[in-house]
C-alpha positions in Angstrom: 0.0 0.0 0.0 1.2 3.6 -0.7 1.1 4.8 2.9 2.2 8.3 2.1 -0.7 9.0 -0.2 -3.4 7.7 2.1 -5.3 9.7 4.7 -4.2 9.0 8.3 -7.6 7.6 9.4 -7.6 5.2 6.4 -4.0 4.1 7.2 -5.2 3.2 10.7 -8.3 1.4 9.3 -6.3 -0.6 6.9 -3.9 -1.6 9.6 -6.8 -2.5 11.9 -5.5 -0.1 14.5 -6.4 3.2 16.2 -4.7 6.1 18.0 -5.1 4.0 21.1 -2.7 1.4 19.7 -2.9 -2.4 19.9 -3.5 -4.6 22.9 -0.9 -7.1 23.9 -2.9 -10.1 22.6 -3.3 -8.6 19.1 0.3 -7.5 19.1 1.3 -11.1 19.9 -0.8 -12.5 17.0 0.7 -10.0 14.6 4.3 -10.8 15.8 3.6 -14.5 14.8 2.1 -13.4 11.5 4.8 -10.9 10.4 7.8 -12.1 12.4 10.3 -10.1 14.4 11.1 -6.5 13.4 14.6 -7.5 12.4 16.7 -8.1 9.3 16.8 -11.9 8.9 20.0 -13.2 7.5 19.7 -16.0 4.9 21.9 -19.0 5.2 25.3 -18.1 3.7 28.0 -20.0 2.0 30.0 -22.2 4.4 33.6 -21.5 5.1 34.5 -24.9 3.7 32.7 -24.2 0.5 34.5 -20.9 0.1 37.9 -22.7 0.8 37.2 -25.5 -1.7 36.1 -22.9 -4.3 39.6 -21.4 -4.3 40.9 -24.6 -6.1 38.0 -25.1 -8.5 39.6 -23.7 -11.7 41.4 -25.3 -14.6 44.8 -23.8 -14.0 45.0 -24.8 -10.4 43.9 -28.3 -11.2 46.5 -28.5 -13.9 49.1 -27.4 -11.4 48.0 -30.1 -9.0 48.3 -32.7 -11.8 51.8 -31.4 -12.6 52.7 -31.8 -8.9 51.5 -35.4 -9.0 53.6 -36.0 -12.1 56.6 -34.4 -10.4 56.3 -36.8 -7.5 56.0 -39.7 -9.9 59.3 -38.9 -11.6 61.0 -38.2 -8.3 61.2 -34.4 -8.5 59.9 -33.9 -5.0 61.2 -30.4 -4.5 59.4 -29.1 -7.6 56.2 -30.9 -6.6 56.2 -29.5 -3.1 56.9 -26.0 -4.5 53.9 -26.2 -6.8 51.6 -27.4 -4.1 52.8 -24.7 -1.6 52.1 -22.0 -4.2 48.6 -23.4 -4.9 47.9 -23.8 -1.1 49.2 -20.3 -0.2 47.1 -18.7 -3.1 44.0 -20.6 -1.9 44.4 -19.6 1.7 44.9 -15.9 0.8 41.8 -16.0 -1.5 39.8 -17.7 1.2 40.5 -15.0 3.8 39.5 -12.3 1.4 36.3 -14.0 0.2 35.2 -15.0 3.7 35.2 -11.4 4.8 33.1 -10.5 1.8 30.2 -12.7 3.0 29.6 -10.6 6.1 27.7 -7.6 4.6 24.3 -8.5 6.0 25.7 -8.7 9.5 26.2 -5.0 9.4 22.5 -4.4 8.7 21.6 -6.5 11.8 24.0 -4.5 14.0 22.0 -1.3 13.0 18.8 -2.6 14.6 17.4 -0.2 17.3 17.3 -1.8 20.7 14.2 -0.1 22.3 11.0 1.6 21.2 8.4 3.6 23.1 5.0 2.1 22.1 1.3 2.3 23.1 0.0 -1.0 24.3 -3.3 -1.5 26.1 -3.6 2.3 26.1 -0.3 2.6 28.1 3.1 3.8 27.0 5.7 1.2 27.5 9.3 0.6 26.3 9.9 -2.6 24.4 12.6 -4.3 22.4 12.1 -2.9 18.9 12.1 -6.5 17.5 8.7 -6.8 19.0 7.1 -4.0 17.0 4.3 -5.0 14.6 2.3 -3.1 11.9 -0.4 -1.1 13.6 1.7 -0.2 16.7 1.6 3.4 17.8 5.0 4.7 18.7 6.4 7.9 20.0 9.7 9.5 18.8 11.7 12.5 20.1 15.0 14.2 19.4 17.9 11.8 19.5 15.8 8.7 18.7 16.5 6.3 15.9 13.4 5.3 14.0 12.7 1.6 14.8 10.5 0.7 11.8 8.9 2.3 8.7 6.1 4.5 10.0 3.4 7.0 8.9 3.2 10.2 11.0 -0.1 10.8 12.8 1.0 14.0 14.5 4.2 15.9 14.9 5.8 18.9 16.6 8.6 20.5 14.5 10.1 17.2 13.7 13.2 17.0 11.5 14.9 13.7 10.6 18.4 13.0 9.2 17.8 10.6 6.3 21.2 10.9 4.7 22.1 7.3 5.2 18.9 6.2 3.3 18.1 8.9 0.8 21.3 10.9 0.5 19.6 14.1 1.5 22.4 16.3 2.9 20.3 18.2 5.4 17.6 17.1 7.9 14.1 16.8 6.5 11.2 18.6 8.1 8.3 16.1 8.4 4.6 16.6 8.3 1.5 14.5 8.9 -0.6 15.5 5.8 -1.3 13.2 2.9 1.1 13.5 -0.1 0.7 12.8 -3.8 1.1 9.2 -4.9 4.0 10.0 -7.3 6.2 11.5 -4.5 9.6 9.7 -4.5 11.1 8.3 -1.3 13.1 11.5 -0.5 9.9 13.6 -0.8 7.6 11.4 1.4 7.7 13.9 4.3 4.9 12.1 6.2 6.9 8.9 6.4 9.6 7.9 8.9 12.1 5.1 7.9 13.9 2.5 9.9 17.4 3.5 11.1 17.0 7.2 10.3 17.5 9.6 13.2 15.3 12.3 14.7 17.4 15.5 15.1 14.7 17.9 16.3 11.1 17.8 17.6 8.8 14.9 18.2 6.1 12.8 16.6 3.5 10.2 17.1 3.4 7.6 14.3 1.9 4.3 13.3 4.1 1.4 12.3 3.3 0.4 8.7 6.2 -2.0 7.8 8.6 -4.1 9.9 11.6 -6.3 9.3 12.3 -7.3 5.7 9.3 -5.2 4.5 11.0 -1.9 5.5 13.1 0.1 3.1 16.3 -1.1 4.8 14.9 -4.7 4.9 14.2 -4.6 1.1 17.8 -3.4 0.5 19.1 -6.3 2.7 16.9 -8.8 0.8 18.0 -7.5 -2.6 21.7 -7.7 -1.4 21.3 -11.3 -0.6 19.7 -12.1 -3.9 22.6 -10.6 -5.9 25.0 -13.3 -7.1 28.4 -11.7 -7.7 29.9 -13.0 -10.9 33.6 -13.7 -11.2 35.6 -10.7 -12.0 36.8 -10.2 -15.7 40.3 -11.0 -14.6 39.3 -14.2 -12.8 37.6 -15.3 -16.0 40.6 -14.3 -18.0 43.0 -16.3 -15.8 40.7 -19.3 -16.0 40.5 -19.1 -19.9 44.2 -18.4 -20.1 45.0 -21.5 -18.1 42.8 -23.7 -20.3 44.4 -22.3 -23.5 47.9 -22.8 -22.2 47.1 -26.3 -21.0 45.6 -27.4 -24.3 48.5 -25.9 -26.2 51.1 -27.6 -24.0 49.4 -31.0 -24.2 49.2 -30.8 -28.0 52.9 -29.9 -28.4 54.1 -32.5 -25.9 52.2 -35.2 -27.7 53.8 -34.2 -30.9 57.3 -34.2 -29.4 56.7 -37.5 -27.7 55.5 -39.0 -31.0 58.5 -37.6 -32.9 61.0 -39.1 -30.3 59.2 -42.4 -30.3 59.2 -42.5 -34.1 62.9 -41.8 -34.3 63.6 -44.5 -31.8 61.4 -46.9 -33.7 63.1 -46.2 -37.0 66.5 -46.5 -35.4 65.5 -49.8 -33.8 66.2 -48.4 -30.3 62.9 -49.1 -28.7 63.4 -50.3 -25.2 62.0 -49.8 -21.7 64.8 -47.3 -21.0 64.1 -45.3 -24.1 60.3 -45.3 -23.4 60.9 -44.1 -19.9 63.2 -41.3 -21.1 60.6 -40.1 -23.6 57.9 -40.3 -20.9 60.0 -38.4 -18.4 61.0 -35.8 -20.9 57.4 -35.2 -21.9 56.3 -34.9 -18.3 59.2 -32.6 -17.4 58.4 -30.5 -20.4 54.8 -30.2 -19.3 55.9 -29.2 -15.8 58.3 -26.7 -17.2 55.8 -25.2 -19.6 52.9 -25.0 -17.2 52.9 -21.4 -15.7 52.6 -22.5 -12.1 53.8 -19.0 -11.1 50.8 -17.3 -12.6 48.4 -17.7 -9.6 51.3 -16.8 -7.3 52.4 -13.7 -9.2 48.7 -12.6 -9.5 48.3 -12.9 -5.7 51.6 -11.3 -5.0 51.0 -8.4 -7.3 47.6 -7.8 -5.8 49.0 -8.1 -2.3 51.8 -5.6 -3.0 49.2 -3.2 -4.5 46.9 -3.5 -1.5 49.8 -2.7 0.8 50.6 0.4 -1.1 47.0 1.4 -1.2 46.6 0.9 2.6 49.5 3.4 3.1 47.5 5.8 1.0 44.4 5.3 3.1 42.4 2.8 1.0 41.7 -0.6 2.5 41.0 -3.4 0.0 38.6 -6.1 1.1 38.6 -8.2 -2.1 41.9 -8.8 -3.9 40.7 -9.3 -7.5 39.0 -5.9 -7.4 42.4 -4.2 -7.5 43.0 -5.3 -11.1 39.5 -4.2 -12.1 40.4 -0.7 -11.0 42.7 -0.4 -14.0 39.7 -0.9 -16.3 37.3 1.5 -14.6 36.0 4.1 -17.0 33.1 5.5 -14.9 33.0 6.5 -11.2 29.5 7.0 -9.8 30.0 9.2 -6.7 27.4 9.8 -4.0 27.4 13.5 -3.4 26.7 13.8 0.3 29.8 12.8 2.3 31.8 11.7 -0.7 32.1 14.7 -3.0 31.0 17.0 -0.2 31.9 17.2 3.5 28.4 16.2 4.7 28.5 19.2 7.0 26.5 22.4 6.5 28.7 25.5 6.3 28.0 29.2 5.9 29.6 30.2 2.6 28.0 33.5 1.7 26.4 36.5 3.5 24.1 39.2 2.1 24.5 42.5 3.9 23.4 46.0 3.0 23.1 45.2 -0.7 26.3 43.2 -1.1 27.0 39.4 -1.4 30.0 38.6 0.7 31.9 35.3 0.6 32.4 34.1 4.2 36.2 34.2 3.8 36.0 38.0 3.0 33.7 39.2 5.7 33.7 42.8 6.8 32.5 44.6 9.9 29.0 45.0 8.5 28.5 41.2 8.5 29.4 40.7 12.2 25.9 41.6 13.6 24.4 39.0 11.2 26.9 36.3 12.4 26.2 37.3 16.0 22.5 36.9 15.5 23.0 33.4 14.1 25.2 32.5 17.1 22.8 33.7 19.7 19.4 32.8 18.1 20.1 29.1 18.4 19.5 26.0 20.5 22.9 24.5 19.8 24.9 23.6 22.9 28.6 24.5 22.7 30.5 21.9 24.7 34.0 22.8 23.5 34.7 26.0 21.6 38.3 25.1 20.7 37.6 21.7 19.2 34.2 22.8 17.8 32.2 20.2 19.8 28.6 21.4 19.0 25.4 19.5 19.8 22.2 20.3 17.9 20.6 20.8 14.5 23.1 20.7 11.6 21.8 24.0 10.2 22.1 25.8 13.5 25.5 24.3 14.1 26.7 25.9 10.8 25.5 29.3 12.0 27.1 28.9 15.4 30.4 27.7 13.8 30.4 30.8 11.5 30.0 33.0 14.5 32.8 31.3 16.4 35.1 31.5 13.4 34.6 35.3 13.4 35.8 35.3 17.0 32.4 36.1 18.4 31.1 34.5 21.6 27.9 34.1 23.5 29.6 35.6 26.6 27.4 36.2 29.6 24.0 35.7 28.0 20.7 34.7 29.7 17.7 33.6 27.7 14.6 35.1 29.1 12.0 34.0 26.6 11.7 32.3 23.2 9.3 31.6 20.4 10.5 28.3 18.9 10.7 27.4 15.3 7.9 25.4 13.8 7.1 24.3 10.2 4.1 26.7 10.2 6.0 29.7 11.6 9.2 29.1 9.7 11.1 31.3 12.1 12.5 31.4 15.6 12.9 34.3 18.1 14.8 34.5 21.4 14.7 37.3 24.1 18.1 37.6 25.7 19.6 39.7 28.5 23.2 40.7 27.9 25.2 43.5 29.6 22.0 44.8 31.3 20.2 45.1 27.9 17.3 43.0 26.6 17.6 42.1 23.0 15.4 40.1 20.6 17.1 38.0 17.9 15.2 36.4 15.1 16.1 34.0 12.3 14.0 32.2 9.7 12.8 32.1 6.1 13.3 35.5 4.5 9.6 35.9 3.4 8.6 35.4 7.1 11.2 37.5 8.8 10.7 40.6 6.7 7.0 40.6 7.9 8.2 41.4 11.4 10.7 44.1 10.4 10.1 47.8 10.4 13.7 48.9 9.8 16.8 47.8 8.0 20.5 48.5 8.5 22.3 50.6 6.0 25.9 51.9 6.5 25.6 51.4 10.2 22.3 53.2 10.8 18.7 52.2 10.8 16.5 53.1 7.9 12.8 52.7 7.2 12.0 49.2 5.8 9.9 50.1 2.7 8.5 47.8 0.0 11.5 48.5 -2.3 13.9 47.2 0.4 11.8 44.1 0.9 11.7 43.4 -2.8 15.5 43.8 -2.9 16.0 41.3 -0.1 13.6 38.8 -1.6 15.5 39.1 -4.9 18.8 38.5 -3.0 17.2 35.5 -1.3 16.2 34.1 -4.7 19.7 34.6 -6.1 21.3 32.8 -3.2 18.8 29.9 -3.4 19.6 29.6 -7.1 23.2 28.8 -6.0 21.8 25.8 -4.1 22.3 27.7 -0.8 20.0 27.1 2.2 19.2 30.7 3.1 18.0 32.2 6.4 17.2 35.8 7.2 18.3 37.6 10.5 16.9 40.5 12.4 17.1 42.0 15.9 15.9 44.8 18.1 16.4 46.2 21.6 13.4 45.0 23.5 10.7 47.5 24.4 8.1 45.9 26.7 5.5 48.1 25.2 5.8 46.2 21.9 5.3 42.6 20.9 8.4 40.5 21.0 8.3 39.9 17.2 7.4 43.4 16.1 9.4 46.3 14.5 12.6 44.4 14.3 15.7 45.6 12.4 16.6 43.5 9.3 20.3 42.5 9.4 20.8 40.3 6.3 21.0 36.8 5.0 23.3 33.8 5.5 23.6 31.2 2.8 24.7 27.6 3.8 25.9 24.8 1.8 27.3 21.3 2.2 30.6 22.3 0.5 32.6 20.2 -1.8 35.8 18.6 -0.4 38.8 20.7 -1.3 40.6 18.0 -3.2 37.6 16.8 -5.3 37.9 19.2 -8.2 41.5 18.3 -8.9 40.8 14.6 -8.5 38.0 14.8 -11.1 40.4 16.6 -13.4 43.0 13.8 -13.1 40.2 11.3 -13.6 39.2 13.0 -16.8 42.8 13.0 -18.1 42.9 9.2 -17.3 39.7 8.7 -19.5 37.4 8.2 -16.5 34.0 9.8 -16.4 32.7 10.9 -13.0 28.9 10.9 -12.4 27.2 12.5 -9.4 24.3 10.6 -7.8 22.4 12.3 -4.9 19.2 12.3 -3.0 19.3 16.2 -3.0 17.2 18.3 -5.4 18.3 19.2 -8.9 19.3 22.8 -8.1 21.6 21.8 -5.3 23.1 18.9 -7.3 23.8 21.0 -10.3 25.4 23.8 -8.2 27.7 21.4 -6.4 28.6 19.6 -9.7 29.5 22.9 -11.3 31.9 23.7 -8.4 33.8 20.4 -8.9 34.0 20.4 -12.7 31.0 18.2 -13.6 29.0 20.0 -16.3 25.9 18.1 -17.4 22.2 18.0 -17.6 20.3 16.8 -14.5 18.0 13.8 -14.4 15.7 13.2 -11.4 14.6 10.0 -9.8 11.0 10.1 -11.0 12.2 10.5 -14.6 14.6 7.5 -14.2 11.7 5.3 -12.8 9.5 6.1 -15.8 12.2 5.1 -18.4 12.4 1.7 -20.0 15.7 -0.2 -20.2 16.8 1.2 -23.5 15.8 4.8 -22.6 17.8 4.5 -19.4 20.9 3.2 -21.3 20.8 6.2 -23.5 20.2 8.6 -20.6 23.3 7.4 -18.6 25.5 8.0 -21.6 24.7 11.7 -21.7 23.9 12.5 -18.0 26.5 13.3 -15.4 24.2 14.4 -12.6 21.3 12.4 -11.1 19.2 14.0 -8.4 16.4 12.9 -6.0 17.6 9.3 -6.6 16.1 6.4 -4.6 18.0 3.2 -3.8 16.2 1.3 -6.5 16.9 4.1 -9.1 20.6 4.1 -8.1 20.7 0.4 -8.7 19.1 0.9 -12.1 21.7 3.5 -13.1 24.5 1.2 -12.2 23.0 -1.7 -14.1 22.4 0.4 -17.2 26.0 1.5 -17.2 27.3 -2.0 -16.8 24.9 -3.4 -19.4 26.3 -0.7 -21.8 29.8 -2.2 -21.4 31.2 0.2 -18.8 33.4 -0.8 -15.9 31.9 1.1 -13.0 33.2 2.1 -9.6 30.6 3.3 -7.1 31.3 5.4 -4.0 29.0 5.8 -1.1 28.5 5.9 2.6 24.9 5.2 3.4 22.5 2.3 3.6 21.0 3.7 0.4 24.3 3.0 -1.4 24.5 -0.7 -0.4 22.7 -2.1 -3.5 24.8 0.0 -5.9 28.0 -0.8 -4.1 27.4 -4.5 -4.5 26.3 -4.2 -8.1 29.2 -2.0 -9.2 32.4 -3.6 -10.5 34.2 -1.8 -7.7 32.2 -0.7 -4.6 34.0 2.0 -2.6 32.7 2.9 0.9 33.7 5.9 3.0 35.6 4.7 6.1 34.9 7.7 8.4 31.3 8.6 7.7 30.2 5.4 6.1 27.7 3.2 7.7 28.7 -0.4 8.6 26.5 -1.8 5.9 28.2 0.3 3.2 31.6 -0.8 4.4 30.8 -4.5 4.6 29.2 -4.5 1.2 32.0 -2.7 -0.5 35.2 -3.9 -2.2 37.4 -1.0 -1.0 37.1 1.3 2.0 38.5 4.8 1.9 40.0 5.3 5.4 40.2 9.1 4.9 36.9 9.6 2.9 39.0 11.3 0.3 37.7 11.1 -3.2 41.3 11.8 -4.5 42.4 8.5 -2.9 40.3 6.7 -5.5 42.6 8.0 -8.2 45.6 6.6 -6.4 43.8 3.3 -6.2 43.2 3.4 -9.9 46.9 4.0 -10.5 47.7 0.9 -8.5 45.1 -1.1 -10.3 46.6 -0.2 -13.7 50.0 -1.0 -12.4 49.0 -4.4 -11.1 47.5 -5.4 -14.5 50.6 -4.2 -16.4 52.8 -6.1 -14.0 50.8 -9.3 -14.6 50.9 -8.8 -18.3 54.7 -8.4 -18.2 54.9 -11.6 -16.2 52.7 -13.5 -18.7 54.8 -12.1 -21.5 58.0 -13.1 -19.8 56.7 -16.5 -18.7 55.1 -17.6 -22.0 58.0 -16.3 -24.1 60.5 -18.3 -22.0 58.4 -21.4 -21.9 57.7 -21.2 -25.7 61.5 -21.1 -26.2 62.0 -24.2 -24.0 59.3 -26.2 -25.7 60.4 -25.1 -29.2 64.1 -25.9 -28.8 63.2 -29.4 -27.5 61.0 -29.9 -30.6 63.6 -28.5 -33.1 66.5 -30.5 -31.8 64.4 -33.7 -31.4 63.9 -33.6 -35.2 67.6 -34.3 -35.5 67.5 -37.1 -33.1 68.8 -35.3 -30.0 67.5 -34.3 -26.6 68.5 -30.6 -26.1 67.8 -30.7 -22.3 67.4 -33.5 -19.8 64.3 -33.7 -17.7 66.1 -32.4 -14.6 67.5 -29.5 -16.5 64.0 -28.5 -17.7 62.7 -28.6 -14.1 65.6 -26.6 -12.8 65.2 -23.9 -15.4 61.5 -23.8 -14.6 62.3 -23.4 -10.9 65.0 -20.9 -11.4 63.5 -18.5 -13.9 59.8 -18.9 -13.2 60.5 -18.5 -9.5 62.0 -15.5 -7.8 62.6 -13.3 -10.9 59.1 -13.8 -12.2 57.5 -13.2 -8.8 59.7 -10.0 -8.4 58.0 -8.5 -11.4 54.9 -8.1 -9.2 56.8 -5.4 -7.3 57.5 -3.3 -10.3 56.6 0.4 -9.9 54.1 2.4 -12.1 55.4 3.4 -15.4 55.5 7.1 -16.4 52.3 8.3 -18.0 50.1 5.5 -16.7 47.5 8.0 -15.6 47.5 9.8 -18.9 46.3 6.8 -20.8 42.7 5.7 -21.3 41.4 2.8 -19.3 42.1 -0.7 -20.6 39.1 -1.9 -22.7 36.8 -4.2 -20.8 37.1 -7.0 -23.3 40.9 -6.8 -23.6 42.5 -9.7 -21.9 46.0 -10.2 -20.5 47.1 -11.6 -23.8 46.3 -8.8 -26.3 47.1 -8.6 -30.0 50.6 -7.4 -29.3 51.5 -10.3 -27.0 50.0 -12.8 -29.5 52.6 -11.5 -31.9 55.5 -11.0 -29.5 55.3 -14.4 -27.6 55.8 -16.7 -30.6 58.1 -14.4 -32.6 60.5 -13.7 -29.7 60.1 -17.3 -28.3 61.1 -18.8 -31.7 64.0 -16.3 -32.1 65.3 -17.4 -28.7 64.9 -21.1 -29.5 66.7 -20.7 -32.8 69.7 -19.0 -31.1 69.8 -21.8 -28.5 69.6 -24.4 -31.2 72.6 -22.8 -32.9 74.5 -23.0 -29.6 73.6 -26.7 -29.3 74.8 -27.7 -32.7 77.9 -25.6 -32.6 79.1 -27.5 -29.5 77.6 -31.0 -30.1 81.1 -32.1 -31.4 82.2 -31.9 -27.7 79.6 -34.4 -26.6 75.9 -34.4 -25.9 76.3 -33.6 -22.2 78.4 -30.5 -23.0 76.0 -29.3 -25.6 73.1 -29.8 -23.2 74.9 -27.9 -20.5 75.5 -25.0 -23.0 71.8 -24.8 -23.9 71.0 -25.2 -20.2 73.2 -22.1 -19.3 72.2 -20.2 -22.4 68.5 -20.5 -21.7 68.8 -19.3 -18.1 70.9 -16.3 -19.3 68.5 -15.6 -22.1 65.4 -15.6 -19.9 67.0 -13.4 -17.3 68.0 -10.9 -20.0 64.4 -11.1 -21.4 63.2 -9.7 -18.1 65.0 -6.4 -18.7 63.9 -6.2 -22.4 60.3 -6.3 -21.2 60.9 -3.6 -18.5 63.0 -1.4 -20.8 60.0 -0.8 -23.0 58.3 0.7 -20.0 61.3 2.9 -19.2 62.0 1.0 -16.0 65.6 0.4 -15.1 66.7 -2.7 -13.2 67.5 -0.5 -10.2 63.9 0.6 -9.9 63.0 -2.8 -8.5 65.4 -4.0 -5.8 63.7 -7.3 -5.4 64.1 -8.1 -9.1 67.8 -7.2 -8.9 68.3 -9.5 -6.0 66.3 -12.3 -7.6 68.4 -12.1 -10.8 71.7 -12.1 -8.9 70.5 -15.1 -6.7 69.3 -17.0 -9.8 72.7 -16.5 -11.6 74.6 -17.7 -8.6 72.4 -20.8 -8.3 72.9 -21.6 -12.0 76.7 -21.3 -11.7 76.5 -23.6 -8.6 74.9 -26.5 -10.5 77.6 -26.2 -13.2 80.8 -25.5 -11.2 80.2 -27.3 -7.9 79.7 -31.0 -7.0 76.0 -30.4 -7.6 76.8 -30.9 -11.3 76.7 -34.7 -10.8 73.0 -34.5 -9.9 72.2 -32.3 -12.9 74.4 -34.1 -15.4 76.2 -30.9 -16.4 79.8 -30.3 -17.5 82.1 -27.4 -16.8 81.9 -24.7 -19.5 85.1 -23.0 -20.6 85.7 -19.3 -21.3 85.5 -19.5 -25.1 82.0 -21.2 -24.9 80.8 -18.5 -22.4 81.8 -15.9 -24.9 79.7 -17.7 -27.5 76.8 -17.9 -25.0 77.0 -14.1 -24.2 77.2 -13.2 -27.9 74.0 -15.3 -28.5 72.3 -13.7 -25.5 73.4 -10.2 -26.7 72.0 -10.9 -30.1 68.7 -12.1 -28.6 68.5 -8.9 -26.5 68.9 -6.7 -29.6 66.5 -8.7 -31.7 63.9 -8.8 -28.9 64.0 -5.0 -28.7 63.8 -4.7 -32.5 60.8 -7.1 -32.7 59.0 -5.3 -29.8 59.4 -1.9 -31.4 58.2 -3.2 -34.8 55.1 -4.8 -33.3 54.3 -1.7 -31.2 54.9 0.7 -34.1 52.5 -1.2 -36.5 49.9 -1.6 -33.7 50.1 2.1 -32.8 49.5 3.0 -36.4 46.5 0.7 -36.5 45.2 2.2 -33.2 45.7 5.8 -34.6 48.7 6.4 -32.3 47.1 6.4 -28.9 49.6 8.1 -26.6 50.8 7.1 -23.1 49.7 3.5 -23.4 51.8 0.5 -22.3 54.2 -1.1 -24.8 52.5 -4.4 -23.9 
């Protein structure tokens, strides 16, 4: 039922209730019928299921199979290493995913403990879980609303609904019926669960409880959303399958070639069959990129560490990579783009509009009036600890900022603010004088004024002056300011308290943008990221704030969004940068339309109203300071400083992570391609270029520490000047598809030349030369990849250490007694010169091939600047 558009008596009739409330028996029946007034958590995924799920992808299963094979052929060290990598990756993923399943718990924590309710005609306090539809409840300043209610009667009640609707200032509530088409934020005769009363009091009837409340519906929708795997998780899964299929195909061919050669040579024996089998299995183990899950996890972990230092806490690891593809950021205005704190920004005094930072002496009486005509309690002047209504707090703070004080003031009388009067007056005694101060809506205050201030003296308040003030009020309201008028007089007991006052001026308040937001939006624009503002505020306020931070666009309101079909909304989100008066369901629809249109969307927010969109977004970003628990637990990332600019740094890290992973894949597959190809080429001539143990050692040495160290590479220059990576572009793009086989074949050909140039010194010597040459080639390949990004080897100390350690370990298996286990022979100086020449040639050719591929791809892509070479 549309409770807001129904007369109060009909609401009570439909609920089978009255202003006398329910009796205990009827309340008990309804509690059985509707259930407790609480958010019921559905059964979640068990911890065991989450843990097992970490290992349910093709690449991981392929690695486990490789470990089993390694045990079978006696390579226990390699097998243990593979399993440790898989287990560590699984545990890390489990910890992150387990935390992500706790979003509904935050909603439960928000439940109100007690409620003042009318039962059997008597006011009693009960656990709010016991409320049922039809209950009559009583609310006062400081209370949290325990359920969704329709107001029966009220006295100057204002409610902070920012967490639900995004409205930046408290909403004055009424009891009268409203039009059916009123959106959630405009239903001023309704009170919603978990909002807060900041002024006044009300009597209301409970209309919805538990999962039927607005918060309950959000919780239910959250539980229904099944989060799909991230694009990168899908990419790694597909990549693993492709690599596995390719490896198996090549290994079968090599095995068949070796067996055919043995058969034609009449050398078929158990020993030969065992050697072919072991070589094939070793080649499989060497070719399988077991370091891929590890380097992905490591890269993401390093990025999350950097992001934490910059005040962004990552709750779900895979989302870091998605940040690099984000092309739209949907930002909730209140508390995200703005400070979520009303502040006086402009004063109108004696015909002039004065910015608050440029105040003159004429403005001081206006500020003093705002300071004194207020119910705000000042607990600590120095630290600005103020208690009271946000609007009044802004006026008091402006007065304190101007070094004014209340001093020794005694309140004698007052005429409080009400929604009907729209003004407030106080009679104070100060320094032996009695003074009346008034504030309120301009059109109401001027009715009580007989004079105005001009150049420090009182003048007659004529109609021309009144029109001038109303025009000034209109201009300030047009800037999205909340405007109040101020007046005073020295009290004369012969006059009424609110009569013949002296008009002082106007104060305009605003929830101001955060100082760093405009620059952050500029940087986002340079990075090809569009920022969209979404707010529960009205269109005028939204457009004014957007203009101050650099978002120029038409405005679309919630009721317009709700009336659009799917295609119409898709078109609207492409041209609209400001959405106002948006309900939670409309916000969800906006996000869905953007994603359905192919955008990668990050959503920022801090309220319960943001929870659906935070979960629907590719990247949900919650505010850590002012954010509600539900927003934090639903999000992927929490900004610990509530700083919008921190998002841009997070995007930088996301882009860096993806490029590091791409560099790793480039390095890994190029190297593995060379290993497989040289075995294949040399086998055609009846030789085995590398023994199984040599293959496994190269795999351990080059795919280990050096490859993992790539995950610690810093950002390249210009990374935030490039457009976001296309959503459908995988790790292996067109460039890598050309680079991997071309450079891999080139390396294999050079190693084959080394093999055949030294085969006259014996098979073991030639194998040792290729063994050493491949390790050198692959370590040099690392720097070729990084050089294209203008990264020196000294920019990553971990990589430098890894390369040095790998080289020393390689020399150890050639020049120490370990050579008996590896079947290697000592290489002389002349052969080392030959190896270094081959590696040097490979270095030069790899750079030339890379430049050629990049050059022709850039021409095809119309020379997009600042993009990665890979």
